[in-house]
C-alpha positions as CSV (number, residue, x, y, z in Angstrom):
1,X,-63.3,-40.0,22.5
2,X,-62.7,-37.5,19.8
3,X,-59.0,-36.8,19.3
4,X,-57.9,-39.8,20.9
5,X,-58.1,-43.7,20.2
6,X,-57.0,-46.9,22.2
7,X,-53.8,-48.5,21.3
8,X,-52.5,-52.0,22.2
9,X,-49.4,-52.0,24.1
10,X,-47.4,-54.3,26.6
11,X,-46.9,-52.9,30.0
12,X,-44.2,-53.9,32.5
13,X,-44.0,-53.2,36.3
14,X,-43.1,-56.6,38.1
15,X,-44.2,-58.4,34.9
16,X,-45.4,-58.1,31.3
17,X,-49.2,-57.3,30.9
18,X,-51.0,-56.8,27.6
19,X,-53.7,-54.0,27.3
20,X,-54.7,-51.0,25.8
21,X,-53.7,-47.3,26.5
22,X,-55.7,-44.3,25.1
23,X,-53.3,-41.9,22.9
24,X,-53.9,-38.8,21.2
25,X,-54.4,-38.9,17.4
26,X,-52.0,-36.9,15.3
27,X,-53.1,-36.2,11.4
28,X,-52.1,-33.8,8.9
29,X,-54.2,-30.8,8.8
30,X,-54.1,-28.3,6.0
31,X,-55.5,-24.8,6.4
32,X,-56.4,-23.5,3.3
33,X,-57.7,-19.8,2.5
34,X,-59.8,-19.2,-0.7
35,X,-58.8,-22.6,-2.3
36,X,-54.9,-22.4,-1.6
37,X,-53.4,-24.4,1.3
38,X,-51.2,-22.0,3.5
39,X,-49.9,-24.4,6.0
40,X,-50.0,-28.2,6.6
41,X,-49.8,-28.9,10.5
42,X,-49.7,-32.3,12.5
43,X,-52.5,-31.6,14.7
44,X,-55.2,-33.2,17.2
45,X,-58.3,-33.5,14.7
46,X,-60.6,-31.8,17.0
47,X,-62.0,-28.3,17.2
48,X,-60.6,-27.8,13.8
49,X,-62.9,-24.8,12.7
50,X,-61.5,-23.1,15.9
51,X,-57.9,-24.1,14.6
52,X,-58.6,-22.2,11.4
53,X,-59.9,-19.0,12.7
54,X,-57.1,-18.9,15.3
55,X,-54.5,-19.6,12.8
56,X,-55.9,-16.9,10.4
57,X,-55.9,-14.3,13.5
58,X,-52.6,-14.9,15.2
59,X,-50.7,-15.2,11.8
60,X,-52.2,-12.0,10.5
61,X,-53.9,-13.5,7.5
62,X,-57.4,-12.4,8.7
63,X,-59.6,-11.0,11.3
64,X,-62.9,-12.8,12.3
65,X,-64.9,-10.4,10.2
66,X,-62.9,-11.3,7.0
67,X,-63.8,-15.0,7.3
68,X,-67.1,-15.8,5.3
69,X,-67.2,-19.5,5.9
70,X,-65.4,-22.6,7.0
71,X,-65.6,-26.1,5.8
72,X,-63.6,-29.2,7.1
73,X,-63.1,-31.9,4.7
74,X,-61.9,-35.4,5.6
75,X,-59.4,-36.8,3.3
76,X,-57.8,-40.2,3.3
77,X,-54.5,-38.8,4.5
78,X,-55.8,-36.1,6.9
79,X,-58.1,-33.1,7.1
80,X,-58.5,-29.9,5.0
81,X,-59.9,-26.9,6.9
82,X,-61.0,-24.6,4.0
83,X,-61.5,-20.9,5.1
84,X,-63.1,-18.6,2.5
85,X,-62.1,-14.8,3.0
86,X,-63.6,-11.7,1.9
87,X,-62.0,-9.9,-1.1
88,X,-60.3,-7.3,1.0
89,X,-58.2,-9.9,2.9
90,X,-56.5,-11.1,-0.3
91,X,-53.6,-8.7,0.4
92,X,-53.0,-9.9,3.8
93,X,-53.2,-13.6,2.6
94,X,-50.7,-13.0,-0.2
95,X,-48.3,-11.0,2.1
96,X,-48.3,-13.9,4.9
97,X,-47.8,-16.6,2.3
98,X,-46.8,-19.9,3.6
99,X,-46.2,-23.3,2.2
100,X,-45.2,-25.5,4.8
101,X,-45.4,-28.9,6.7
102,X,-44.9,-28.0,10.3
103,X,-44.1,-30.3,12.8
104,X,-46.1,-29.9,16.2
105,X,-42.9,-28.6,18.3
106,X,-42.2,-25.7,16.0
107,X,-44.1,-22.6,15.4
108,X,-41.9,-21.2,12.6
109,X,-40.9,-24.0,10.2
110,X,-41.5,-23.1,6.5
111,X,-41.6,-19.1,6.7
112,X,-39.3,-17.8,4.2
113,X,-37.8,-14.7,5.9
114,X,-36.1,-13.7,9.0
115,X,-38.5,-10.8,9.1
116,X,-41.5,-13.2,9.1
117,X,-39.9,-14.9,12.0
118,X,-39.2,-11.9,13.8
119,X,-42.4,-10.1,12.8
120,X,-43.4,-7.1,14.6
121,X,-46.8,-7.4,16.6
122,X,-49.2,-4.8,17.9
123,X,-48.9,-3.8,21.5
124,X,-51.9,-4.6,23.6
125,X,-54.2,-1.9,24.4
126,X,-54.3,-0.1,27.9
127,X,-57.1,-1.4,30.1
128,X,-58.3,-1.9,33.5
129,X,-57.6,-5.6,33.6
130,X,-56.0,-6.7,36.8
131,X,-55.6,-10.0,38.7
132,X,-54.6,-10.7,42.3
133,X,-51.9,-13.0,43.1
134,X,-54.6,-15.4,44.6
135,X,-56.4,-15.3,41.3
136,X,-53.3,-16.1,39.3
137,X,-52.6,-19.3,41.5
138,X,-56.4,-20.2,41.5
139,X,-56.5,-20.0,37.6
140,X,-53.6,-22.4,37.5
141,X,-55.0,-24.8,40.0
142,X,-58.2,-24.8,37.9
143,X,-56.3,-25.6,34.8
144,X,-56.2,-29.5,35.0
145,X,-60.0,-29.7,35.4
146,X,-60.0,-28.3,31.6
147,X,-57.6,-30.9,30.5
148,X,-60.0,-33.8,29.3
149,X,-57.9,-35.2,26.6
150,X,-54.6,-34.8,28.8
151,X,-56.5,-36.9,31.5
152,X,-56.6,-39.9,29.4
153,X,-53.3,-39.4,27.2
154,X,-50.8,-37.7,29.3
155,X,-49.6,-36.4,25.9
156,X,-51.2,-33.0,24.7
157,X,-50.9,-29.3,25.6
158,X,-53.6,-27.0,26.9
159,X,-54.5,-23.3,26.4
160,X,-57.1,-21.6,28.4
161,X,-58.5,-18.2,28.9
162,X,-59.4,-16.6,32.2
163,X,-61.7,-13.7,32.9
164,X,-62.9,-13.8,36.3
165,X,-62.9,-17.6,35.9
166,X,-61.7,-20.3,33.1
167,X,-64.2,-19.9,30.4
168,X,-62.4,-21.4,27.4
169,X,-60.0,-24.2,27.1
170,X,-58.4,-26.1,24.0
171,X,-56.3,-29.0,23.7
172,X,-53.7,-30.4,21.1
173,X,-50.5,-32.6,20.7
174,X,-49.0,-29.1,19.6
175,X,-48.7,-26.2,21.9
176,X,-49.1,-23.7,19.1
177,X,-52.0,-25.5,17.7
178,X,-53.8,-25.6,21.3
179,X,-53.2,-21.6,21.3
180,X,-54.5,-21.1,18.0
181,X,-57.5,-23.2,18.8
182,X,-58.4,-21.2,21.9
183,X,-57.9,-17.9,19.9
184,X,-60.3,-19.4,17.3
185,X,-62.9,-20.4,20.0
186,X,-62.6,-16.9,21.5
187,X,-63.5,-15.2,18.1
188,X,-66.2,-17.7,17.3
189,X,-67.8,-17.1,20.7
190,X,-67.5,-13.5,20.6
191,X,-65.1,-13.5,23.7
192,X,-63.0,-10.5,24.2
193,X,-59.3,-10.6,24.9
194,X,-59.5,-8.8,28.3
195,X,-58.2,-11.6,30.3
196,X,-55.3,-14.0,30.7
197,X,-54.1,-16.7,28.6
198,X,-53.0,-19.7,30.4
199,X,-50.7,-22.3,29.0
200,X,-49.2,-25.7,30.1
201,X,-46.2,-25.3,27.8
202,X,-43.1,-23.2,27.7
203,X,-43.2,-19.6,26.4
204,X,-41.2,-18.9,23.1
205,X,-41.2,-15.8,20.9
206,X,-44.0,-17.1,18.7
207,X,-46.3,-17.8,21.5
208,X,-46.1,-14.4,22.7
209,X,-46.5,-13.1,19.1
210,X,-49.8,-14.9,19.1
211,X,-51.2,-13.7,22.2
212,X,-50.1,-10.1,21.2
213,X,-52.0,-10.7,17.8
214,X,-55.0,-11.7,20.3
215,X,-54.6,-8.6,22.3
216,X,-54.7,-10.4,25.6
217,X,-52.8,-8.3,28.3
218,X,-51.7,-11.2,30.5
219,X,-49.9,-14.5,29.4
220,X,-49.4,-17.2,32.3
221,X,-47.7,-20.4,31.9
222,X,-46.7,-23.4,33.7
223,X,-43.4,-23.8,32.2
224,X,-40.4,-21.2,31.7
225,X,-40.1,-18.6,29.0
226,X,-37.2,-17.8,26.7
227,X,-35.1,-14.6,27.3
228,X,-36.2,-13.3,24.0
229,X,-40.0,-14.2,24.7
230,X,-39.6,-12.0,28.0
231,X,-38.1,-9.1,25.7
232,X,-41.0,-9.3,23.2
233,X,-43.8,-9.6,26.1
234,X,-42.1,-6.4,27.4
235,X,-42.3,-4.5,24.2
236,X,-45.6,-5.6,23.4
237,X,-47.1,-4.6,26.7
238,X,-47.8,-8.0,28.0
239,X,-47.7,-9.1,31.6
240,X,-45.7,-12.4,31.6
241,X,-46.1,-14.8,34.3
242,X,-44.2,-18.1,34.1
243,X,-43.3,-21.0,36.2
244,X,-46.7,-20.9,37.7
245,X,-47.9,-23.3,40.4
246,X,-51.1,-23.3,42.6
247,X,-48.8,-21.8,45.4
248,X,-46.4,-19.8,43.7
249,X,-45.3,-18.1,40.3
250,X,-42.6,-15.7,38.8
251,X,-43.5,-12.4,37.2
252,X,-41.2,-11.2,34.3
253,X,-42.9,-8.0,32.6
254,X,-45.5,-5.6,33.4
255,X,-46.0,-6.3,37.1
256,X,-48.3,-3.4,37.3
257,X,-51.2,-5.6,36.4
258,X,-51.0,-7.6,39.6
259,X,-52.9,-6.0,42.4
260,X,-54.1,-7.0,45.9
261,X,-57.8,-5.8,44.9
262,X,-59.9,-8.2,42.6
263,X,-60.6,-6.4,39.5
264,X,-61.6,-7.7,36.1
265,X,-62.4,-5.4,33.3
């Protein structure tokens, strides 16, 4: 399976038993723009073109139209995702400059100012997109079927997109990486943002920032948000639903997008 491999282990229940377990791979992935490395993240080596596109978009480096091509080079110690941008994207590239090695649990490591950590994000555009409570719970109930890598490893996060049904999902050992991969997959497939992003992880400020850059009006998470993530979602016009289960959920912001009538648009 791509992104995972069998690893020897010794299991104990009533006695020790040798065998193997499938575990996710975690490699250094460089994200390079016009020949300059902007970030090095520890990530699952799968869907890396999506990762590059999504990172460029959610970090404000480039929009999909700015990306001329993407190449993935396999190196002895990892992967290099090389994105080539149009000349007009150079200013954004310079303004959003990063030189970092980021662990999978942190979405802010290596940025060089408080302004970057708490950067302003655009408010989502008004739309007629709505979900019923039944649709929210059905979307959460459908999420496990999209978690192919998690099924065999029990060690990765998933980010999915719902628009009438779950239409895209991406997994990674890092929750930020999974979301960037989803955003990149949406950009590359021409999938618009009118829908709900669904996460298996907690919701921190940087996850809300990424959803705001995507422009999605709704964010649904299985885990809880931070208080400041709720504040940012309110400001950005995002409906934030968390602690979501197939039979219940909690709404923290912009509850007006929940309706008893089914409507997606």
